[in-house]
C-alpha positions, 0 to 999 in steps of 0.5 A, a space after each residue: 241413247 240407243 243408235 238405230 242400226 241401219 239395215 243395209 239393202 243388198 241389191 242382187 243383180 241378175 246375171 245374164 248369161 254371156 253367150 259363146 260365139 265361135 266366129 270363122 273368118 279368114 279376113 283378118 280385119 273383118 274378123 277382128 272388127 266383128 269380134 270386137 263389135 260382138 264382144 262390145 254387145 256382150 257376147 263372148 267370141 272365139 275367132 279362128 281364121 281357118 275352117 279346120 282350126 274352127 272345128 278343132 276349137 268347136 270340138 273342144 268347147 261349148 258354143 251357143 252360136 256359130 258364124 262361119 265364112 264360106 271361103 276359108 283355108 284348110 276347110 271351107 265354111 260348108 264343110 265346117 258346117 256339115 262337121 259341126 252338124 254331125 256333132 250338134 244338130 241344134 246349134 244356131 249357125 249362120 253363114 257370112 260370106 261374099 258368095 251370093 249365087 242362088 246355089 250357094 245360098 241354097 247349099 248353106 240352108 240345106 246344110 243347116 244354116 238358120 241365116 245366110 248373110 252376104 258381104 257387106 252387111 250391117 253388124 247391127 242387123 246381124 246382132 239383131 238376128 243373133 239376139 232374136 235366135 238366141 232369145 227364141 232358143 232360150 224360150 224354147 229351152 224354158 218351156 221344155 224345162 217347164 214341161 218336165 217339172 212337176 210338183 207332187 205334194 211337198 216334192 219337186 220331180 224333173 223327169 228329164 234329169 230323173 231328180 226328185 
């Protein structure tokens, strides 16, 4: 008797992108708690406790989103945001701060903030805001990519990358 060989089914799970967040927060306890919270929700988080160190890390690595406190030593969050915007106009940037004066909020948005969150705040709501903006950016990126790809007979051409 011949034994039938069973075909093994291989399940390939789509690996979701692990977004990288730069968190600059000088309050050690809040920084650690927020870092742990975001990491537990699937994000890769780099925590810096000073604006100057945050800028060095930003220039060295690629991030998908920035979360900055405003009042930090050596380089405040507003100056850090200004420097980040000189390098990257598109990266989502949130301020998380105790500064709740109208002028501070306006300054944050004028520097290119996508959101300005005052302390204390609910981390779950922050995570929902992060998820929403990253999803929207991913959809925009996919749309842009689709608009640059053309099928020409048996060939695929990407006009942006100039690859046939």
